[in-house]
Residue frames as qw, qx, qy, qz and C-alpha x, y, z in Angstrom:
[[0.000, 0.883, 0.469, 0.000, 0.00, 0.00, 0.00],
 [0.520, -0.179, 0.020, 0.835, 2.98, 2.29, -0.54],
 [0.084, 0.402, 0.323, 0.853, 1.08, 4.93, -2.61],
 [0.428, -0.717, -0.485, -0.261, -1.46, 5.24, 0.21],
 [0.623, -0.497, -0.304, 0.522, 1.00, 6.24, 2.95],
 [0.332, -0.357, -0.038, 0.872, 1.91, 9.83, 3.89],
 [0.052, 0.581, 0.532, 0.614, -1.06, 11.44, 2.24],
 [0.144, -0.501, 0.085, -0.849, -2.77, 14.53, 3.64],
 [0.753, -0.471, -0.113, -0.446, -4.94, 12.44, 5.96],
 [0.940, -0.242, -0.122, 0.210, -1.94, 10.43, 7.19],
 [0.200, 0.873, -0.309, 0.320, 0.64, 13.00, 8.24],
 [0.196, -0.564, 0.719, -0.356, 1.79, 11.02, 11.29],
 [0.815, -0.049, -0.554, -0.165, 2.01, 7.34, 12.12],
 [0.294, -0.522, 0.621, -0.506, 1.99, 6.06, 15.68],
 [0.614, -0.171, -0.770, -0.043, 1.76, 2.75, 17.40],
 [0.607, -0.718, -0.329, -0.091, 0.62, 2.36, 21.00],
 [0.715, -0.371, -0.120, 0.580, 4.15, 2.81, 22.38],
 [0.369, 0.194, 0.147, 0.897, 5.14, 5.82, 20.27],
 [0.241, -0.685, -0.334, -0.601, 1.85, 7.61, 20.99],
 [0.683, -0.658, -0.289, 0.128, 2.21, 6.96, 24.72],
 [0.640, -0.163, -0.021, 0.751, 5.78, 8.28, 24.65],
 [0.172, 0.415, 0.252, 0.857, 4.76, 11.42, 22.73],
 [0.422, -0.741, -0.367, -0.371, 1.84, 12.17, 25.06],
 [0.712, -0.576, -0.211, 0.342, 3.98, 11.83, 28.18],
 [0.546, -0.069, 0.089, 0.830, 6.78, 13.98, 26.73],
 [0.013, 0.550, 0.329, 0.767, 4.24, 16.66, 25.77],
 [0.071, -0.203, 0.468, -0.857, 3.40, 17.11, 29.45],
 [0.709, -0.214, -0.189, -0.644, 0.30, 14.94, 29.77],
 [0.425, -0.205, 0.830, -0.298, -0.64, 12.13, 32.12],
 [0.411, 0.079, -0.762, -0.494, -1.64, 9.17, 30.00],
 [0.651, -0.103, 0.440, -0.610, -4.91, 7.61, 31.15],
 [0.762, 0.116, 0.637, -0.019, -5.40, 5.01, 28.43],
 [0.228, 0.472, -0.583, -0.621, -4.55, 4.06, 24.86],
 [0.632, 0.187, 0.738, -0.143, -6.71, 1.76, 22.79],
 [0.068, -0.073, 0.714, 0.694, -7.71, 0.86, 19.28],
 [0.527, 0.480, 0.427, -0.556, -10.97, 1.54, 17.43],
 [0.279, 0.033, 0.769, 0.574, -11.82, 0.06, 14.03],
 [0.334, 0.491, 0.195, -0.781, -14.08, 2.17, 11.81],
 [0.425, 0.369, -0.561, -0.607, -14.23, 0.16, 8.57],
 [0.872, 0.007, 0.305, -0.384, -16.31, -2.87, 7.70],
 [0.712, -0.117, 0.653, 0.230, -15.33, -6.20, 6.18],
 [0.638, 0.681, 0.339, 0.122, -16.33, -5.04, 2.69],
 [0.063, 0.952, -0.288, -0.080, -13.62, -2.36, 2.89],
 [0.500, -0.487, 0.697, 0.167, -11.06, -5.10, 3.49],
 [0.705, 0.314, 0.619, 0.147, -12.42, -7.12, 0.58],
 [0.418, 0.901, 0.114, 0.000, -12.35, -4.01, -1.64],
 [0.178, -0.832, 0.499, 0.167, -8.72, -3.28, -0.69],
 [0.615, -0.194, 0.741, 0.186, -7.85, -6.86, -1.61],
 [0.626, 0.523, 0.561, 0.138, -9.67, -6.73, -4.93],
 [0.356, 0.898, 0.177, 0.190, -9.06, -3.14, -6.11],
 [0.686, -0.007, -0.157, 0.711, -5.81, -2.29, -4.25],
 [0.045, 0.356, -0.056, 0.932, -7.24, 1.02, -3.05],
 [0.131, 0.138, 0.667, -0.720, -9.46, 2.29, -0.21],
 [0.154, -0.419, -0.786, -0.427, -13.18, 1.64, -0.40],
 [0.317, -0.371, 0.156, -0.859, -14.37, 3.75, 2.53],
 [0.358, 0.044, 0.815, -0.454, -17.32, 2.06, 4.19],
 [0.372, 0.012, -0.645, -0.667, -19.18, 0.31, 1.39],
 [0.792, -0.205, 0.044, -0.574, -22.51, -1.42, 2.08],
 [0.147, -0.366, 0.910, -0.126, -21.91, -4.73, 3.79],
 [0.698, -0.046, -0.574, -0.424, -23.39, -8.15, 3.19],
 [0.448, -0.029, -0.803, 0.393, -22.54, -9.26, 6.73],
 [0.460, -0.749, -0.438, -0.187, -24.75, -8.97, 9.80],
 [0.159, -0.869, 0.234, -0.406, -23.92, -6.70, 12.74],
 [0.846, -0.477, 0.240, 0.015, -22.64, -9.63, 14.83],
 [0.861, 0.211, 0.151, 0.438, -20.07, -10.62, 12.20],
 [0.294, 0.781, -0.050, 0.549, -19.05, -6.99, 11.65],
 [0.480, -0.809, 0.193, -0.278, -18.73, -6.51, 15.41],
 [0.913, -0.279, 0.219, 0.198, -16.55, -9.60, 15.79],
 [0.697, 0.494, 0.074, 0.515, -14.35, -8.42, 12.91],
 [0.031, 0.840, -0.132, 0.526, -13.85, -4.96, 14.47],
 [0.692, -0.675, 0.195, -0.165, -13.38, -6.34, 18.00],
 [0.935, -0.044, 0.129, 0.326, -10.71, -8.75, 16.84],
 [0.528, 0.591, -0.024, 0.610, -8.74, -6.02, 15.05],
 [0.262, -0.836, 0.145, -0.459, -9.04, -3.76, 18.10],
 [0.852, -0.493, 0.177, -0.006, -7.87, -6.53, 20.44],
 [0.874, 0.132, 0.138, 0.446, -4.94, -7.35, 18.16],
 [0.269, -0.707, 0.105, 0.645, -3.91, -3.68, 17.93],
 [0.334, 0.040, 0.648, 0.684, -4.46, -3.68, 14.15],
 [0.203, 0.766, 0.584, -0.175, -7.52, -1.43, 14.01],
 [0.406, 0.682, 0.276, 0.542, -7.87, 1.63, 11.82],
 [0.090, -0.831, 0.076, -0.544, -7.62, 4.18, 14.65],
 [0.552, -0.087, -0.580, 0.593, -5.55, 4.65, 17.77],
 [0.313, -0.797, -0.225, -0.466, -7.31, 6.49, 20.58],
 [0.470, 0.016, -0.556, 0.685, -5.65, 8.04, 23.62],
 [0.374, -0.850, -0.281, -0.241, -7.13, 9.65, 26.70],
 [0.581, 0.025, -0.327, 0.745, -4.83, 11.98, 28.60],
 [0.220, -0.934, -0.281, -0.005, -4.92, 14.97, 30.89],
 [0.332, 0.745, -0.253, 0.521, -2.59, 17.93, 31.11],
 [0.648, -0.232, -0.494, 0.532, -0.17, 17.73, 34.03],
 [0.197, -0.911, -0.063, -0.356, -0.53, 20.43, 36.65],
 [0.444, -0.806, 0.380, -0.093, 2.55, 21.44, 38.63],
 [0.054, 0.573, -0.817, -0.032, 5.19, 18.75, 39.29],
 [0.873, -0.014, 0.346, -0.342, 3.04, 15.66, 38.85]]
């Protein structure tokens, strides 16, 4: 997917460790870091077939299957989005 990387929507790439490091060094207390997957199975199939993003096309799978797909990617740390919750440090915390 080389042509897809470093486009306007992808200016920075982080994994859980690099995001945690950046947040802490920016003066925040890290509360949690997790993964959220926003694309359905049909997007994956489209990427495989057309070699380009498909967005969120209509799915042929039920909500249980879609939920299991997203949950597995989130658990594995391979989801589409990385989400952090942090709070600004006050004083010498």
